[in-house]
C-alpha positions in Angstrom: 96.1 106.3 141.4 95.0 104.7 138.1 97.0 104.9 135.0 95.7 103.7 131.6 97.7 102.5 128.6 96.0 102.5 125.2 97.6 99.6 123.4 98.9 96.2 124.5 102.0 95.7 122.5 105.4 94.8 123.9 106.3 98.4 124.6 103.0 99.0 126.4 103.6 96.0 128.5 107.1 97.2 129.4 105.8 100.6 130.5 103.0 99.0 132.4 105.6 96.9 134.3 107.4 100.1 135.4 104.2 101.7 136.5 103.0 98.6 138.3 106.3 98.3 140.2 105.7 101.8 141.6 102.4 100.4 143.0 100.0 102.2 140.6 96.8 100.6 139.4 97.4 100.0 135.7 94.8 99.3 133.1 95.8 98.2 129.6 93.2 98.7 126.9 93.2 96.6 123.8 90.8 96.3 120.9 92.1 92.7 120.4 89.6 90.3 122.0 92.0 87.5 121.9 94.5 89.4 124.1 91.7 90.2 126.6 90.7 86.4 126.7 94.3 85.4 127.2 94.5 87.8 130.2 91.2 86.6 131.7 92.3 83.0 131.4 95.9 83.2 132.5 96.3 86.7 134.1 99.3 87.1 131.7 100.1 88.2 128.2 102.6 85.5 127.3 102.0 86.0 123.6 103.6 89.4 124.0 106.4 88.4 126.4 106.8 84.8 127.4 108.7 85.4 130.7 107.0 88.4 132.3 104.6 87.6 135.1 102.0 90.2 135.3 101.3 91.4 138.9 97.8 91.9 140.3 97.8 95.6 139.8 97.8 95.3 136.0 94.5 94.5 134.3 93.6 94.2 130.6 90.2 95.2 129.1 88.7 95.8 125.7 86.1 98.2 127.2 87.4 101.7 126.5 85.0 103.3 128.9 86.2 101.1 131.8 89.8 101.8 130.8 89.4 105.6 130.9 87.2 105.8 134.0 89.1 107.6 136.9 92.5 107.5 135.0 94.9 110.2 136.1 97.5 109.6 133.4 96.8 108.1 129.9 99.6 106.6 127.9 99.4 106.1 124.1 101.3 102.9 123.4 99.5 102.0 120.2 101.1 102.2 116.7 101.5 105.8 115.6 99.0 105.4 112.7 96.2 104.6 115.2 96.8 107.5 117.6 94.2 109.7 115.8 91.5 107.0 115.8 92.1 106.1 119.4 92.0 109.8 120.5 88.6 110.0 118.9 87.5 106.8 120.7 88.4 108.1 124.2 87.0 111.6 123.6 83.6 110.9 125.3 85.4 109.6 128.4 88.2 112.2 128.5 88.4 115.0 131.0 90.7 118.1 131.0 92.5 117.1 134.1 93.8 113.9 132.6 97.5 113.9 131.7 98.4 112.5 128.2 101.8 110.8 127.7 102.6 109.8 124.1 105.0 106.9 124.0 104.1 106.0 120.4 106.7 107.1 117.8 105.9 108.4 114.4 104.1 111.1 112.5 100.4 110.9 111.6 100.1 109.5 108.1 96.8 111.2 107.2 97.7 114.7 108.1 101.6 114.7 108.3 101.2 116.2 111.8 103.2 115.3 114.9 101.2 113.0 117.2 101.1 115.7 120.0 99.3 118.0 117.6 96.8 115.2 116.6 96.0 114.5 120.3 95.7 118.2 121.1 93.4 118.9 118.2 91.0 116.0 119.0 91.0 116.1 122.8 91.7 119.8 123.3 94.2 118.8 126.0 96.5 121.2 127.7 98.4 118.4 129.6 100.4 116.6 126.9 103.8 114.9 127.3 105.9 112.8 125.0 108.6 110.3 126.0 111.3 108.9 123.7 114.7 107.3 124.1 116.8 104.2 123.7 114.5 101.6 125.3 113.7 98.2 123.8 110.7 96.7 125.5 112.5 93.5 126.4 115.3 95.5 128.2 112.8 97.4 130.2 111.0 94.2 131.2 114.3 92.7 132.2 115.1 95.8 134.4 118.1 96.9 132.4 119.2 100.5 133.0 117.4 102.6 130.4 116.8 106.3 129.7 114.0 108.5 128.3 113.7 112.1 127.2 110.4 113.7 128.2 108.9 117.0 126.9 105.5 118.5 127.5 103.2 121.4 127.4 103.8 122.2 131.0 106.1 121.3 133.9 103.4 119.9 136.1 102.4 117.2 133.5 106.1 116.3 133.0 106.7 115.9 136.7 103.7 113.7 137.2 104.8 111.3 134.4 108.4 111.3 135.8 107.1 110.4 139.2 105.0 107.6 137.8 107.8 106.0 135.8 110.8 106.7 137.8 112.7 103.8 139.4 116.1 102.3 140.1 116.6 101.3 136.5 115.1 104.1 134.5 116.2 107.7 134.1 114.0 110.5 132.7 115.5 113.8 131.5 113.4 116.8 130.8 113.5 118.6 127.4 111.8 121.8 126.3 111.6 120.7 122.7 108.3 119.0 122.2 108.8 119.0 118.4 112.4 117.9 118.3 111.8 114.9 120.7 109.1 113.6 118.4 111.1 114.2 115.2 114.0 112.2 116.6 111.8 109.4 117.7 110.3 109.2 114.2 113.2 109.6 111.9 115.5 107.2 113.6 113.3 104.4 112.4 114.0 105.4 108.8 117.8 105.5 109.4 117.6 102.1 111.1 116.1 100.6 107.8 119.2 102.0 106.0 121.5 100.6 108.7 119.8 97.2 108.3 120.3 97.4 104.5 124.1 97.9 105.0 124.1 95.0 107.6 122.3 92.8 105.1 124.8 93.6 102.4 127.6 92.4 104.8 129.1 95.8 105.7 130.8 96.3 109.0 129.9 98.3 112.1 132.3 100.9 110.8 130.1 101.5 107.8 127.0 101.6 109.8 128.6 104.1 112.2 129.5 106.1 109.1 125.7 106.2 108.2 124.7 107.1 111.7 127.1 110.0 111.8 126.0 111.4 108.4 122.3 111.0 109.3 122.8 113.1 112.4 123.2 116.2 110.2 120.1 115.4 108.2 118.0 114.8 111.3 119.3 118.0 112.9 118.3 120.0 109.9 114.9 118.3 109.7 114.2 119.2 113.4 115.1 122.8 112.5 112.8 122.9 109.4 109.9 121.6 111.6 110.4 124.3 114.2 112.4 122.3 116.8 115.8 122.9 118.4 118.8 121.4 116.6 120.6 120.5 119.9 117.8 118.0 120.7 119.7 115.6 118.4 122.0 115.1 121.4 119.3 114.0 123.8 118.3 110.4 124.7 115.6 110.7 122.0 118.2 111.7 119.5 121.6 110.1 119.3 120.8 107.6 122.0 117.8 106.1 120.3 119.5 106.3 116.9 122.5 104.3 118.0 120.3 101.6 119.6 117.9 101.2 116.8 120.5 101.2 114.0 122.7 98.6 115.6 120.4 95.9 116.9 118.4 93.0 115.3 115.9 93.7 118.1 114.7 96.6 116.0 112.1 95.6 113.4 113.2 98.5 111.3 116.7 97.3 111.2 115.6 93.7 110.6 113.4 94.9 107.7 116.3 96.7 106.1 118.5 93.6 106.7 116.2 91.5 104.6 116.3 94.1 101.8 120.1 94.2 101.8 120.6 90.4 102.1 117.9 88.9 99.9 116.7 91.7 97.6 113.7 89.4 97.3 110.3 91.0 97.1 108.5 87.9 98.4 110.7 87.7 101.5 110.2 91.5 102.1 106.4 91.2 101.7 106.4 88.2 104.1 108.2 90.2 106.8 105.9 93.2 106.4 102.8 90.9 106.7 104.0 89.7 110.1 105.6 92.8 111.5 104.8 96.5 112.0 107.7 98.6 110.5 107.1 102.1 111.8 109.9 103.5 109.8 108.3 102.5 106.5 105.1 104.5 107.4 107.2 107.4 108.7 109.3 107.5 105.4 106.2 108.0 103.3 105.0 110.8 105.5 108.4 112.6 105.7 108.7 112.5 101.9 105.4 114.4 101.7 106.5 116.9 104.3 109.8 117.5 102.5 107.9 118.0 99.2 105.5 120.5 100.8 108.4 122.5 102.3 110.5 122.2 99.2 113.3 120.7 101.2 115.9 118.2 99.8 117.3 115.4 102.0 119.0 113.1 99.5 119.6 110.3 102.1 115.9 110.0 102.8 115.1 110.0 99.1 117.7 107.3 98.4 116.3 105.0 101.2 112.9 105.3 99.6 114.3 104.5 96.1 116.0 101.4 97.4 112.9 100.2 99.3 110.8 100.7 96.1 113.5 98.8 94.0 114.3 101.9 92.0 117.9 101.9 93.2 120.3 99.0 94.1 121.0 98.6 97.8 124.7 98.9 97.1 124.1 102.5 96.1 123.8 103.4 99.8 127.4 102.8 100.5 128.4 104.7 97.4 126.2 107.6 98.5 128.0 107.8 101.9 131.4 108.1 100.2 130.3 110.7 97.8 128.0 112.7 100.1 129.2 116.3 100.6 
């Protein structure tokens, strides 16, 4: 069986490694010609991960038609802001029997819609799943035990994805909350920026744990406002992913926040953004629009935005936590 991944970033490679270990034929699509050339020359993607040796059942192509041909499951592993454009690209080669699995995390910037809604609208697919959880790409590639929550439009699609990904070092747990899983996967990146700010200011793990605990209430409320189930905050996609992302320098969102807290230097911040994709920054802008449209107030989200835009001092974050009701 052939499985296609749309995107050749570190997380895409990590998922490809799990699928390949289960003996599936894996095709990774990239629009980056340099990555395709690297694969053709070395049969590896060392620029993404220097230690992972790609097996023979993973291939890389920039030809979207070839990538989609005969695919049974199609994973979105591109950055969230490209999901809509990539969906449009694959439309001529998509058939209704294909199962979509969205591994990208975020909310569509143009429409403020969840990624599952974007994919459903463009492809008119009835077989959509999403996966989210505490899984750094490098840990998956190193076969560390990891876990993912999976939700979908039907049980059959979820079961197919679970079968494809399952292994000795990965656990997948079903959820009935397609909305909540995606909200958790998106908002945790914003909170990770705030956690990084506290880390950069020199605050301890205790203070960052304080932030995480307080943010759980806000995320739970946002899930509810968006039509999801509050208890989803307790899933792998919720508290599990939040803890991981908010406590590790492996997270680009945390690292971005750390620079803000430590240097408060616009040039250093801009330099980091030039070389790194910070999903939380894009999600923050989108969430603020959603909150305004729904006339909802989440002061923590507003404060994080004010700090990033140099309208508030980073130290105000610690003060906010103490005074938050």
